[in-house]
N, CA, C and O atoms as a GROMACS GRO file, in nm:
protein
  184
    1MET      N    1   1.938   0.811  -0.258
    1MET     CA    2   1.775   0.811  -0.275
    1MET      C    3   1.834   0.877  -0.501
    1MET      O    4   1.920   0.948  -0.552
    2ASP      N    5   1.708   0.786  -0.554
    2ASP     CA    6   1.773   0.789  -0.749
    2ASP      C    7   1.740   0.917  -0.765
    2ASP      O    8   1.625   0.949  -0.734
    3ARG      N    9   1.790   0.973  -0.792
    3ARG     CA   10   1.709   1.046  -0.955
    3ARG      C   11   1.624   1.072  -1.055
    3ARG      O   12   1.681   1.117  -1.155
    4HIS      N   13   1.534   1.062  -1.062
    4HIS     CA   14   1.436   1.008  -1.250
    4HIS      C   15   1.325   1.114  -1.253
    4HIS      O   16   1.243   1.154  -1.170
    5GLY      N   17   1.373   1.163  -1.466
    5GLY     CA   18   1.343   1.285  -1.474
    5GLY      C   19   1.206   1.212  -1.557
    5GLY      O   20   1.214   1.162  -1.669
    6ILE      N   21   1.063   1.220  -1.462
    6ILE     CA   22   0.936   1.171  -1.600
    6ILE      C   23   0.861   1.324  -1.630
    6ILE      O   24   0.856   1.428  -1.563
    7GLU      N   25   0.805   1.286  -1.766
    7GLU     CA   26   0.754   1.423  -1.766
    7GLU      C   27   0.631   1.348  -1.808
    7GLU      O   28   0.622   1.227  -1.827
    8GLY      N   29   0.528   1.451  -1.821
    8GLY     CA   30   0.397   1.448  -1.809
    8GLY      C   31   0.328   1.555  -1.759
    8GLY      O   32   0.390   1.654  -1.720
    9HIS      N   33   0.178   1.548  -1.754
    9HIS     CA   34   0.084   1.718  -1.767
    9HIS      C   35   0.017   1.733  -1.619
    9HIS      O   36  -0.078   1.810  -1.623
   10GLU      N   37   0.043   1.677  -1.483
   10GLU     CA   38   0.006   1.712  -1.356
   10GLU      C   39   0.068   1.592  -1.236
   10GLU      O   40   0.094   1.472  -1.241
   11VAL      N   41   0.075   1.702  -1.129
   11VAL     CA   42   0.118   1.603  -1.034
   11VAL      C   43   0.128   1.637  -0.891
   11VAL      O   44   0.224   1.691  -0.838
   12ILE      N   45   0.027   1.603  -0.838
   12ILE     CA   46   0.005   1.522  -0.661
   12ILE      C   47   0.065   1.479  -0.592
   12ILE      O   48   0.150   1.393  -0.617
   13GLU      N   49   0.043   1.520  -0.499
   13GLU     CA   50   0.112   1.478  -0.373
   13GLU      C   51  -0.012   1.414  -0.252
   13GLU      O   52  -0.110   1.470  -0.200
   14GLY      N   53   0.045   1.272  -0.238
   14GLY     CA   54  -0.036   1.215  -0.169
   14GLY      C   55   0.023   1.095  -0.038
   14GLY      O   56   0.141   1.059  -0.052
   15GLU      N   57  -0.028   1.055   0.042
   15GLU     CA   58  -0.005   0.893   0.151
   15GLU      C   59  -0.083   0.815   0.038
   15GLU      O   60  -0.152   0.832  -0.062
   16VAL      N   61  -0.027   0.719   0.119
   16VAL     CA   62  -0.058   0.566   0.058
   16VAL      C   63  -0.141   0.542   0.232
   16VAL      O   64  -0.132   0.588   0.346
   17LYS      N   65  -0.204   0.463   0.173
   17LYS     CA   66  -0.311   0.404   0.247
   17LYS      C   67  -0.295   0.286   0.273
   17LYS      O   68  -0.195   0.260   0.207
   18ALA      N   69  -0.340   0.145   0.352
   18ALA     CA   70  -0.395   0.050   0.332
   18ALA      C   71  -0.529   0.000   0.315
   18ALA      O   72  -0.607   0.051   0.395
   19THR      N   73  -0.555  -0.043   0.274
   19THR     CA   74  -0.668  -0.182   0.169
   19THR      C   75  -0.644  -0.352   0.166
   19THR      O   76  -0.580  -0.433   0.098
   20GLY      N   77  -0.700  -0.352   0.237
   20GLY     CA   78  -0.716  -0.552   0.106
   20GLY      C   79  -0.567  -0.620   0.251
   20GLY      O   80  -0.563  -0.626   0.374
   21ASN      N   81  -0.476  -0.654   0.142
   21ASN     CA   82  -0.394  -0.670   0.051
   21ASN      C   83  -0.273  -0.637   0.097
   21ASN      O   84  -0.188  -0.686   0.172
   22GLY      N   85  -0.296  -0.489  -0.006
   22GLY     CA   86  -0.265  -0.358  -0.072
   22GLY      C   87  -0.244  -0.244  -0.020
   22GLY      O   88  -0.252  -0.236   0.102
   23ALA      N   89  -0.209  -0.116  -0.106
   23ALA     CA   90  -0.263  -0.062  -0.056
   23ALA      C   91  -0.254   0.057  -0.147
   23ALA      O   92  -0.165   0.058  -0.232
   24HIS      N   93  -0.348   0.173  -0.135
   24HIS     CA   94  -0.331   0.294  -0.293
   24HIS      C   95  -0.372   0.420  -0.273
   24HIS      O   96  -0.476   0.434  -0.208
   25VAL      N   97  -0.314   0.519  -0.314
   25VAL     CA   98  -0.302   0.633  -0.389
   25VAL      C   99  -0.406   0.740  -0.402
   25VAL      O  100  -0.405   0.755  -0.524
   26LEU      N  101  -0.504   0.834  -0.353
   26LEU     CA  102  -0.603   0.859  -0.405
   26LEU      C  103  -0.540   0.956  -0.536
   26LEU      O  104  -0.457   1.045  -0.515
   27VAL      N  105  -0.566   0.939  -0.602
   27VAL     CA  106  -0.591   1.035  -0.725
   27VAL      C  107  -0.760   1.079  -0.846
   27VAL      O  108  -0.850   0.996  -0.861
   28PRO      N  109  -0.760   1.218  -0.913
   28PRO     CA  110  -0.864   1.243  -0.911
   28PRO      C  111  -0.923   1.185  -0.998
   28PRO      O  112  -0.859   1.125  -1.085
   29LYS      N  113  -1.114   1.189  -0.997
   29LYS     CA  114  -1.157   1.125  -1.085
   29LYS      C  115  -1.193   1.097  -1.202
   29LYS      O  116  -1.239   1.003  -1.266
   30ARG      N  117  -1.141   1.262  -1.220
   30ARG     CA  118  -1.084   1.268  -1.441
   30ARG      C  119  -0.962   1.185  -1.446
   30ARG      O  120  -0.950   1.144  -1.562
   31TRP      N  121  -0.875   1.148  -1.378
   31TRP     CA  122  -0.711   1.114  -1.493
   31TRP      C  123  -0.806   0.893  -1.422
   31TRP      O  124  -0.764   0.786  -1.378
   32ARG      N  125  -0.931   0.957  -1.458
   32ARG     CA  126  -0.928   0.744  -1.489
   32ARG      C  127  -0.918   0.697  -1.616
   32ARG      O  128  -0.936   0.752  -1.725
   33GLY      N  129  -0.881   0.573  -1.582
   33GLY     CA  130  -0.830   0.541  -1.741
   33GLY      C  131  -0.721   0.607  -1.811
   33GLY      O  132  -0.696   0.578  -1.928
   34ALA      N  133  -0.644   0.710  -1.734
   34ALA     CA  134  -0.455   0.771  -1.755
   34ALA      C  135  -0.394   0.617  -1.674
   34ALA      O  136  -0.425   0.546  -1.578
   35ASP      N  137  -0.271   0.623  -1.798
   35ASP     CA  138  -0.190   0.595  -1.784
   35ASP      C  139  -0.101   0.720  -1.606
   35ASP      O  140  -0.095   0.842  -1.591
   36VAL      N  141  -0.062   0.623  -1.532
   36VAL     CA  142   0.004   0.699  -1.412
   36VAL      C  143   0.182   0.681  -1.451
   36VAL      O  144   0.231   0.639  -1.556
   37LYS      N  145   0.261   0.733  -1.311
   37LYS     CA  146   0.355   0.687  -1.260
   37LYS      C  147   0.363   0.693  -1.117
   37LYS      O  148   0.315   0.795  -1.068
   38ILE      N  149   0.452   0.540  -0.969
   38ILE     CA  150   0.402   0.593  -0.911
   38ILE      C  151   0.534   0.639  -0.874
   38ILE      O  152   0.626   0.627  -0.955
   39VAL      N  153   0.553   0.690  -0.759
   39VAL     CA  154   0.711   0.720  -0.743
   39VAL      C  155   0.744   0.769  -0.582
   39VAL      O  156   0.734   0.884  -0.540
   40ARG      N  157   0.789   0.640  -0.502
   40ARG     CA  158   0.776   0.642  -0.326
   40ARG      C  159   0.897   0.775  -0.344
   40ARG      O  160   0.991   0.758  -0.422
   41THR      N  161   0.886   0.880  -0.282
   41THR     CA  162   1.027   0.975  -0.202
   41THR      C  163   1.046   0.959  -0.122
   41THR      O  164   1.155   1.009  -0.093
   42SER      N  165   0.983   0.888  -0.011
   42SER     CA  166   1.046   0.889   0.157
   42SER      C  167   1.086   0.694   0.148
   42SER      O  168   1.055   0.601   0.074
   43ASP      N  169   1.172   0.717   0.275
   43ASP     CA  170   1.284   0.548   0.340
   43ASP      C  171   1.209   0.459   0.354
   43ASP      O  172   1.237   0.344   0.320
   44HIS      N  173   1.088   0.496   0.412
   44HIS     CA  174   0.999   0.454   0.499
   44HIS      C  175   0.849   0.239   0.440
   44HIS      O  176   0.748   0.220   0.372
   45ASP      N  177   0.950   0.146   0.534
   45ASP     CA  178   0.910   0.009   0.406
   45ASP      C  179   0.840  -0.005   0.475
   45ASP      O  180   0.878  -0.112   0.522
   46GLY      N  181   0.659   0.050   0.586
   46GLY     CA  182   0.611  -0.012   0.639
   46GLY      C  183   0.576  -0.129   0.598
   46GLY      O  184   0.514  -0.205   0.673
   0.00000   0.00000   0.00000
């Protein structure tokens, strides 16, 4: 596993869920319009 340093304001944990031809992670509505970064933390290549 690689190690990455990210500075930010808040962290949430979630599960990626299938949607259409892709997938999504739900975040709080108040994050709408914010810049975010997604980091995969497991080896699952589903």
